[in-house]
PAVEXDO-725880 format. One record per residue (C-alpha): residue number from 0; chain; x, y, z. Coordinates in steps of 0.2 Angstrom, whole numbers. Each point is the difference from the previous one (the first is absolute). Example, Ala and Ser with C-alpha at 12.3 -4.5 7.8 and 13.67 -1.06 7.14 Angstrom:
<rs>
R|n|chain|c1|c2|c3
R|0|A|62|-22|39;
R|1|A|6|17|-3;
</rs>
This chain:
<rs>
R|n|chain|c1|c2|c3
R|0|A|168|-288|224;
R|1|A|-3|9|16;
R|2|A|-16|-1|8;
R|3|A|-3|17|-2;
R|4|A|7|2|-20;
R|5|A|-14|7|-8;
R|6|A|-14|-13|-6;
R|7|A|2|-12|17;
R|8|A|-12|10|9;
R|9|A|10|-2|17;
R|10|A|-4|-19|7;
R|11|A|8|4|17;
R|12|A|0|19|4;
R|13|A|-14|13|1;
R|14|A|-7|7|-16;
R|15|A|8|20|0;
R|16|A|-11|12|-1;
R|17|A|6|8|-20;
R|18|A|-6|-21|-5;
R|19|A|-17|4|5;
R|20|A|-15|-1|-8;
R|21|A|-19|7|-2;
R|22|A|-16|-5|0;
R|23|A|-3|-5|-16;
R|24|A|16|-9|-3;
R|25|A|-3|-11|17;
R|26|A|-17|-2|-1;
R|27|A|-1|-7|-17;
R|28|A|16|-11|4;
R|29|A|-13|-7|13;
R|30|A|-14|-2|-11;
R|31|A|10|-12|-10;
R|32|A|3|-8|15;
R|33|A|-16|-5|5;
R|34|A|-10|-2|-16;
R|35|A|3|-17|2;
R|36|A|-11|-15|-9;
R|37|A|1|-11|19;
R|38|A|-9|14|9;
R|39|A|-16|-1|-11;
R|40|A|-3|-17|7;
R|41|A|-4|7|18;
R|42|A|-12|12|-10;
R|43|A|-8|-17|-9;
R|44|A|-5|-8|17;
R|45|A|-6|17|6;
R|46|A|-11|1|-14;
R|47|A|-8|-16|1;
R|48|A|-4|4|19;
R|49|A|-5|15|2;
R|50|A|-15|15|-8;
R|51|A|10|12|-9;
R|52|A|-3|14|13;
R|53|A|9|-13|14;
R|54|A|12|-4|-13;
R|55|A|5|18|-1;
R|56|A|1|2|19;
R|57|A|9|-15|2;
R|58|A|14|7|-13;
R|59|A|1|17|5;
R|60|A|5|-5|17;
R|61|A|10|-14|-1;
R|62|A|10|10|-14;
R|63|A|-2|16|13;
R|64|A|8|-10|12;
R|65|A|13|-7|-12;
R|66|A|6|19|-7;
R|67|A|0|6|17;
R|68|A|14|-15|5;
R|69|A|10|4|-14;
R|70|A|-1|20|1;
R|71|A|6|-1|19;
R|72|A|16|-12|-5;
R|73|A|1|13|-17;
R|74|A|-1|15|12;
R|75|A|16|-11|9;
R|76|A|9|-3|-15;
R|77|A|-1|19|-4;
R|78|A|8|5|17;
R|79|A|12|-12|-1;
R|80|A|6|-3|-19;
R|81|A|-1|-16|3;
R|82|A|-9|-15|-5;
R|83|A|-8|-16|13;
R|84|A|17|-11|-3;
R|85|A|10|15|6;
R|86|A|-12|4|14;
R|87|A|0|-17|7;
R|88|A|17|4|5;
R|89|A|-4|11|13;
R|90|A|-15|-11|5;
R|91|A|7|-17|0;
R|92|A|19|3|1;
R|93|A|15|-2|-13;
R|94|A|-1|-20|1;
R|95|A|-20|-2|3;
R|96|A|-4|13|-13;
R|97|A|6|-14|-12;
R|98|A|-17|-11|4;
R|99|A|-9|16|-6;
R|100|A|10|-3|-17;
R|101|A|-3|-17|-2;
R|102|A|-18|0|3;
R|103|A|-4|15|-12;
R|104|A|13|-6|-11;
R|105|A|-7|-17|0;
R|106|A|-19|5|-2;
R|107|A|5|13|-13;
R|108|A|10|-13|-12;
R|109|A|-15|-11|0;
R|110|A|-12|12|-5;
R|111|A|13|3|-15;
R|112|A|-3|-18|-2;
R|113|A|-18|-1|-2;
R|114|A|-2|16|-11;
R|115|A|13|-6|-13;
R|116|A|-8|-18|-1;
R|117|A|-18|11|0;
R|118|A|5|7|-15;
R|119|A|5|-13|-6;
R|120|A|-13|-12|0;
R|121|A|-14|12|-3;
R|122|A|7|3|-16;
R|123|A|5|-19|-4;
R|124|A|-20|-3|2;
R|125|A|-5|15|-12;
R|126|A|11|-3|-12;
R|127|A|0|-21|4;
R|128|A|18|-2|1;
R|129|A|8|-15|4;
R|130|A|7|-3|18;
R|131|A|19|2|-6;
R|132|A|-4|16|-9;
R|133|A|-9|5|16;
R|134|A|15|-5|10;
R|135|A|11|10|-12;
R|136|A|-12|17|2;
R|137|A|2|-1|19;
R|138|A|20|1|-2;
R|139|A|-4|14|-14;
R|140|A|-12|12|13;
R|141|A|14|-5|15;
R|142|A|11|9|-9;
R|143|A|-10|12|-8;
R|144|A|-8|8|17;
R|145|A|15|2|10;
R|146|A|7|10|-13;
R|147|A|-7|18|5;
R|148|A|3|-4|18;
R|149|A|17|-2|-5;
R|150|A|2|18|-5;
R|151|A|-7|3|15;
R|152|A|-14|14|7;
R|153|A|1|7|-17;
R|154|A|-3|-16|-10;
R|155|A|-17|-2|13;
R|156|A|-3|19|-2;
R|157|A|1|-1|-19;
R|158|A|-11|-17|-2;
R|159|A|-14|6|13;
R|160|A|-1|15|-11;
R|161|A|-4|-11|-15;
R|162|A|-11|-14|9;
R|163|A|-9|10|12;
R|164|A|-12|11|-12;
R|165|A|-1|-15|-13;
R|166|A|-6|-10|15;
R|167|A|-11|14|4;
R|168|A|-7|-2|-16;
R|169|A|-3|-15|-3;
R|170|A|-9|-4|17;
R|171|A|-12|15|-3;
R|172|A|-4|-8|-17;
R|173|A|-4|-16|8;
R|174|A|-8|4|15;
R|175|A|-12|11|-12;
R|176|A|-3|-15|-10;
R|177|A|-3|-8|15;
R|178|A|-13|12|7;
R|179|A|-10|0|-16;
R|180|A|-1|-18|-2;
R|181|A|-9|-1|19;
R|182|A|-11|14|-1;
R|183|A|9|16|5;
R|184|A|-1|3|21;
R|185|A|-16|-6|0;
R|186|A|3|-17|-5;
R|187|A|17|1|10;
R|188|A|-11|5|17;
R|189|A|-13|-16|-5;
R|190|A|12|-13|2;
R|191|A|-2|-10|12;
R|192|A|18|-10|9;
R|193|A|0|-18|-2;
R|194|A|13|-4|12;
R|195|A|2|7|19;
R|196|A|15|8|6;
R|197|A|3|8|18;
R|198|A|5|17|1;
R|199|A|18|-5|11;
R|200|A|2|-11|-16;
R|201|A|-3|12|-12;
R|202|A|12|12|4;
R|203|A|12|-12|6;
R|204|A|0|-5|-19;
R|205|A|0|18|-6;
R|206|A|15|7|13;
R|207|A|10|-17|0;
R|208|A|2|0|-20;
R|209|A|12|15|-1;
R|210|A|5|2|17;
R|211|A|18|-9|-3;
R|212|A|2|13|-13;
R|213|A|-4|15|10;
R|214|A|13|-5|11;
R|215|A|14|3|-10;
R|216|A|-9|13|-9;
R|217|A|14|10|9;
R|218|A|12|-6|-16;
R|219|A|-7|15|-10;
R|220|A|-10|11|13;
R|221|A|17|4|9;
R|222|A|6|8|-17;
R|223|A|-17|13|4;
R|224|A|5|20|1;
R|225|A|-10|1|12;
R|226|A|-14|-10|15;
R|227|A|-13|9|-8;
R|228|A|6|-9|-17;
R|229|A|5|-17|8;
R|230|A|-19|0|9;
R|231|A|-9|5|-14;
R|232|A|7|-12|-13;
R|233|A|-2|-15|13;
R|234|A|-18|3|1;
R|235|A|-1|4|-19;
R|236|A|11|-16|-4;
R|237|A|-8|-13|15;
R|238|A|-20|8|4;
R|239|A|-3|5|-18;
R|240|A|11|-11|-9;
R|241|A|-3|-16|8;
R|242|A|-19|5|1;
R|243|A|-1|0|-17;
R|244|A|6|-16|-2;
R|245|A|-11|-8|14;
R|246|A|-14|8|-9;
R|247|A|5|-5|-19;
R|248|A|1|-20|9;
R|249|A|-19|4|7;
R|250|A|-6|6|-16;
R|251|A|6|-13|-11;
R|252|A|-6|-13|14;
R|253|A|-18|7|-2;
R|254|A|-2|4|-17;
R|255|A|11|-14|-6;
R|256|A|3|-14|11;
R|257|A|18|6|-2;
R|258|A|11|11|13;
R|259|A|15|0|-12;
R|260|A|0|17|-13;
R|261|A|9|-7|-12;
R|262|A|-11|-15|-3;
R|263|A|-15|13|2;
R|264|A|6|7|-15;
R|265|A|1|-15|-8;
R|266|A|-17|-3|4;
R|267|A|-5|17|-7;
R|268|A|9|-3|-17;
R|269|A|15|12|2;
R|270|A|10|-15|-2;
R|271|A|18|12|-4;
R|272|A|-3|14|14;
R|273|A|0|-18|13;
R|274|A|14|-3|-4;
R|275|A|8|18|0;
R|276|A|-7|0|17;
R|277|A|7|-16|7;
R|278|A|19|6|-7;
R|279|A|-2|18|8;
R|280|A|-9|-8|17;
R|281|A|12|-13|3;
R|282|A|15|10|-6;
R|283|A|-4|16|10;
R|284|A|-1|-10|15;
R|285|A|15|-14|-3;
R|286|A|13|16|-3;
R|287|A|-5|6|17;
R|288|A|0|-17|10;
R|289|A|17|-5|-8;
R|290|A|8|19|6;
R|291|A|-9|-5|17;
R|292|A|10|-17|0;
R|293|A|15|10|-5;
R|294|A|1|11|15;
R|295|A|-6|-14|13;
R|296|A|17|-8|-9;
R|297|A|10|15|2;
R|298|A|-3|2|17;
R|299|A|3|-19|5;
R|300|A|16|-1|-9;
R|301|A|5|16|6;
R|302|A|5|5|-19;
R|303|A|-3|14|-11;
R|304|A|-1|-9|-17;
R|305|A|-21|1|-1;
R|306|A|2|-3|-18;
R|307|A|9|-18|-1;
R|308|A|-11|-4|15;
R|309|A|-17|4|-10;
R|310|A|8|-9|-15;
R|311|A|2|-15|12;
R|312|A|-17|-1|8;
R|313|A|-8|1|-17;
R|314|A|9|-16|-3;
R|315|A|-7|-8|15;
R|316|A|-17|6|-2;
R|317|A|1|-7|-17;
R|318|A|6|-17|5;
R|319|A|-14|0|15;
R|320|A|-12|6|-17;
R|321|A|5|-17|-9;
R|322|A|-1|-11|16;
R|323|A|-19|2|1;
R|324|A|-2|19|8;
R|325|A|-16|3|-6;
R|326|A|-9|-12|9;
R|327|A|3|6|17;
R|328|A|-7|17|-1;
R|329|A|-13|2|15;
R|330|A|10|-12|12;
R|331|A|13|14|-2;
R|332|A|-12|14|1;
R|333|A|-5|-5|16;
R|334|A|18|-4|6;
R|335|A|6|19|-5;
R|336|A|-16|6|10;
R|337|A|6|-9|13;
R|338|A|21|4|2;
R|339|A|3|15|-8;
R|340|A|-13|12|9;
R|341|A|7|-1|19;
R|342|A|16|8|-9;
R|343|A|-7|16|-4;
R|344|A|-7|0|19;
R|345|A|16|-2|6;
R|346|A|5|14|-10;
R|347|A|-10|13|4;
R|348|A|0|-4|19;
R|349|A|19|2|-2;
R|350|A|-1|16|-10;
R|351|A|-13|9|10;
R|352|A|1|-7|17;
R|353|A|18|-2|3;
R|354|A|8|11|-13;
R|355|A|-12|15|3;
R|356|A|-2|0|-19;
R|357|A|18|5|-4;
R|358|A|12|-13|-6;
R|359|A|20|3|0;
R|360|A|11|-2|-13;
R|361|A|1|-17|-4;
R|362|A|18|-1|-4;
R|363|A|2|8|19;
R|364|A|-12|-10|10;
R|365|A|7|-11|13;
R|366|A|-10|-14|-2;
R|367|A|0|-18|9;
R|368|A|1|-15|-9;
R|369|A|-18|-4|6;
R|370|A|-13|7|7;
R|371|A|-10|-13|11;
R|372|A|-14|12|3;
R|373|A|-3|2|-21;
R|374|A|2|-20|-3;
R|375|A|-12|-2|15;
R|376|A|-10|11|-6;
R|377|A|-3|-8|-17;
R|378|A|-1|-16|6;
R|379|A|-16|5|11;
R|380|A|-7|8|-14;
R|381|A|2|-14|-11;
R|382|A|-7|-13|10;
R|383|A|-15|13|2;
R|384|A|-2|1|-18;
R|385|A|-2|-18|-2;
R|386|A|-10|-4|14;
R|387|A|-13|16|-1;
R|388|A|-17|-3|-4;
R|389|A|-1|19|-6;
R|390|A|8|5|-12;
R|391|A|16|-7|0;
R|392|A|11|14|-9;
R|393|A|-7|14|12;
R|394|A|1|-11|15;
R|395|A|20|-4|-3;
R|396|A|5|18|-3;
R|397|A|-9|5|15;
R|398|A|6|-12|11;
R|399|A|19|0|-6;
R|400|A|-1|20|3;
R|401|A|-7|-2|18;
R|402|A|11|-13|6;
R|403|A|14|11|-9;
R|404|A|-5|14|12;
R|405|A|-1|-12|16;
R|406|A|14|-9|-3;
R|407|A|12|16|-3;
R|408|A|-7|8|15;
R|409|A|4|-14|9;
R|410|A|15|-5|-5;
R|411|A|8|20|-3;
R|412|A|5|-4|-19;
R|413|A|12|14|0;
R|414|A|1|11|-19;
R|415|A|12|1|-10;
R|416|A|7|16|4;
R|417|A|9|9|-15;
R|418|A|-1|17|-4;
R|419|A|-11|7|-13;
R|420|A|3|4|-18;
R|421|A|-10|8|-12;
R|422|A|-3|-14|-14;
</rs>
């Protein structure tokens, strides 16, 4: 199959305008991606540390920053038709970009393993299944969740059109019952925090939960028909979608001492709804996650066989699930929030500063094997994120972008001059 065959989603080239999508399609896919159980645990920590007004302020600020970051990359994806791993060839070099391929691919396969294991473990606890049966479910889910990603963008889109409205209905039902139980808005406003959390840590939690996903949302915003579609879809997915997940987690922690909406639905007596939410919630993110892995793998291996890489990634993720990935979520989230955001900072600095908002066609670009400015800036950004007492992901993005601008000015890194062509 050629890389540009129908359904293969242009893994090594720009998405042409005739294949672009509108706002409803792009936003729905991004909402399916951001509606994810793990995000709720960040909300759970906020719910017990702030009064309701302060909590809402933290959620709005944190997710607005996340949405703006995703929208910035989304705009570049629309303009270029490229995703983050392909943009990496410009800012890191032909061979240097393999670093970002490995980082982005590795982190996504870890997410896939955790989600696969979570679905099987939670279902196993509810149905009181044996350990062997739970392991079998991991294998089943590992193969099932990649089916829509194997199809491509169209598969993700169809699942999202089914899953997102269903999840919205279940979330609305759960929040209404929880609000009634706590005594309405007056009851929420009267709740006294039981722990403390400073604003910097709180914003880090909110921004960091899905900043890795925002960095790779270019896989779908590059299909946007216009800049407006790319920016609005990013804000809908990451400001509204991720914000809703954080809010639901906070609600659950306040009312039921449980941030996971699946567990909350069980406590509310909606057992079937809880199992439906579990599968829809995880599947609609899992297929996006393994799709992310596939496009990173295609760039790493310089192959257009996206479907083959998708299946290989699903098998690796399933194996990691069987080996116990379920127990490593917290350190994994910290790792994601540290090593991935600086990539986005370098990409944005490269596009807006060095290329003045317009890449040449990738096939015609004369790119070096390594871009020292980009690799050096990424290293500085990662160190800054690791050592920052402030919001670590934001520090990493800012440090990487600023360092790239400085190094490019000092070293005089040339652009990949090539004729510009319409997509």
